[in-house]
C-alpha positions as CSV (number, residue, x, y, z in Angstrom):
1,M,23.6,5.4,-24.5
2,V,22.1,4.8,-21.1
3,T,22.1,7.8,-18.8
4,T,21.1,8.4,-15.2
5,K,20.1,11.9,-15.8
6,G,17.1,12.7,-13.5
7,I,17.5,9.7,-11.3
8,Y,18.3,11.7,-8.2
9,E,15.2,13.8,-8.7
10,Y,13.1,10.7,-9.2
11,V,14.4,9.0,-6.0
12,I,13.7,12.2,-4.0
13,A,10.2,12.5,-5.5
14,R,9.4,8.8,-4.9
15,T,10.7,9.0,-1.3
16,K,8.6,12.1,-0.5
17,Y,5.5,10.4,-2.1
18,I,6.0,7.2,-0.1
19,D,6.6,9.2,3.1
20,A,3.3,11.1,2.5
21,V,1.3,8.0,1.9
22,F,2.8,6.3,5.0
23,R,1.9,9.3,7.2
24,Q,-1.6,9.3,5.8
25,V,-2.0,5.6,6.6
26,L,-0.8,6.2,10.1
27,A,-3.6,8.7,10.7
28,E,-6.1,6.0,9.9
29,Q,-7.4,3.2,12.2
30,F,-5.6,0.0,11.9
31,D,-4.6,-3.0,14.0
32,Q,-1.4,-3.9,12.2
33,I,0.8,-2.6,9.4
34,L,2.9,-4.6,7.0
35,I,6.0,-3.1,5.4
36,F,8.0,-4.6,2.6
37,G,11.3,-2.9,2.5
38,A,14.9,-3.2,1.4
39,G,18.1,-2.7,3.4
40,F,16.5,-2.7,6.9
41,E,18.2,-4.6,9.6
42,K,16.1,-5.5,12.7
43,G,17.7,-2.7,14.8
44,Q,17.2,-0.1,12.2
45,I,13.5,-1.0,11.6
46,E,12.8,-0.9,15.4
47,Q,14.3,2.6,15.5
48,F,12.2,3.6,12.4
49,L,9.0,2.2,13.9
50,A,9.6,3.9,17.3
51,T,9.7,7.3,15.4
52,Y,6.1,6.7,14.4
53,K,5.1,5.1,17.8
54,L,4.8,1.6,16.3
55,K,5.9,-1.7,17.9
56,L,7.6,-4.4,16.0
57,I,5.7,-7.7,16.0
58,D,7.7,-9.7,13.4
59,H,10.7,-9.1,11.1
60,K,11.6,-11.6,8.4
61,D,14.8,-11.0,6.4
62,A,15.5,-12.3,2.9
63,Q,16.7,-15.8,4.0
64,E,13.6,-16.3,6.2
65,L,11.3,-15.2,3.4
66,E,13.0,-17.6,1.0
67,K,12.5,-20.5,3.5
68,A,8.9,-19.6,4.3
69,Y,7.6,-18.9,0.8
70,F,10.0,-20.4,-1.7
71,S,10.9,-23.8,-0.2
72,D,9.5,-27.2,-1.3
73,S,8.2,-29.8,1.1
74,N,11.8,-31.1,1.7
75,G,13.0,-27.6,2.7
76,K,14.9,-27.0,-0.6
77,V,14.8,-23.3,-1.5
78,M,13.3,-23.1,-5.0
79,G,13.3,-19.3,-5.4
80,R,15.2,-16.3,-4.2
81,V,14.3,-12.9,-2.7
82,N,16.2,-10.3,-4.5
83,G,18.7,-8.2,-2.5
84,T,18.2,-7.3,1.1
85,H,14.4,-7.2,1.3
86,C,12.5,-7.8,4.4
87,L,8.9,-8.1,5.6
88,V,7.9,-6.3,8.8
89,T,4.7,-6.5,10.8
90,A,4.1,-3.8,13.3
91,E,1.2,-2.4,15.4
92,K,0.5,0.9,17.2
93,S,2.2,1.2,20.5
94,L,0.1,2.1,23.6
95,P,0.4,5.7,24.6
């Protein structure tokens, strides 16, 4: 029998770990940061980035990723991006 016992705790622990790594990376010197995420719409990601004083450079949703990376030379999409994933490029905002 399949059970979801412990899944809530796992999700909380994973989220805290990813948040800690993200904050650590933000303290380091960088020109741009690339985020591969799920469920972020452009307005939501801009709000999230502003929280960390980052500026959105580019946001590609699942359909754009499929066209850019999984299309043949005729434009036929040969692969799929699972779910609502997106690829975000951001940079530090000026103070």
